[in-house]
N, C-alpha and C positions, 0 to 999 in steps of 0.2 A: 393487555397485549404484551407478549413476551418481548425481550430486547431484540431478538433476531427478527421477529415479525416487524417490529418498529423500524429496525434498520432497513429492511427490505421495502417497507412502505415509503420511508423517506427517500431512499435511493430511487425507486421507480417514479415517485412523484416529481422528482427533479429530472427524470428521464436520463438517468445515468446507468450505463451498463456496468456489470461486475468488472468487466475488463478495464473500463476507464477508472473506476474506483481503485482497482488494483494498481494501475499505472501511477495514479496520483498519490497513493499511500505506501506503496511498496509491500502491501499485504497480498499474499497469493490469492488468485481467484478461487481456488478450492477452499481456502480458509474462510474467505468472505461468504461463500456459498454455505459452508458448514455452519457458520455463525447464524446466517439468516434462517437456516432450516432447524436451528436449535440443537444441532449435533454437538456443539461445544459452546462454552461461555467465553466471552472476550475478556481480556485483561483491561485494566484502566488505560494502559498505554495504547493498546489496539483501538479502544474507543476514542481516545484522544486523536489518533491518526484518522479514524473513519469520519469523524464529525467535520473535518476540514472541508472535504469536497461536498459534503451535505449542506454546508453553510449554516450550521446550528451550533449551539453550545451544549455542554454535557447536561446542564440543568434542563434544557429544552428536550433533550433526548429522553430523560427520565420522567418528565412531567407530562403525562398523557392528557391531563385536563387543560393544559395551556395550548392554545391554538398556535401552531407553528407556521410561519410563512418561510418557505425555503428561499434564501437570499442568494443572489449571484455574488460573485467576488466583488464586483463594483459596488453593489448595494451594501455589502458588508463593510467595505472600506469607507463608504460615505457615512455609515452609522458610527463606525469606530472613530472617524475624524470628528464627527459632530460631538460625540461624548467627551472629547478632550478639549473642546473649545470653552473659553470663558463665556458667561451668560450673555454678554452684549454681542459677541460674535456669533453665538449659537442663534440668538434672536434674529440677527442680520441674515444668517443663512436661511432660516425659516421664511423670512420675508422675501428673499431672493427666490426661493423655491416656489412660493405662492405666486410671485410675479411671472415666473417662467411657466407655471402650470395654468395661468389664466388664459381663457380662450378669447 
């Protein structure tokens, strides 16, 4: 899958319009559309800006074999916070999550 196709797939799977991505990134709607249609290639800076509303990393964008789950900003924040915790606190957070998820 080409990079433009991949960007479109990820954007639509998250139910984001080109307008909304444009508003969140400062990249024009026309440029985003041209990228998705393969009319031009994105710079690294453009990709860096585009992945933020998509909730993915650059490595996830380029790794087609890896399954991607598009995360909300809250989910992304939770994961980022978890990754910075010491092991004992990370385990406590997992236990709390399991308790809250128990039916």
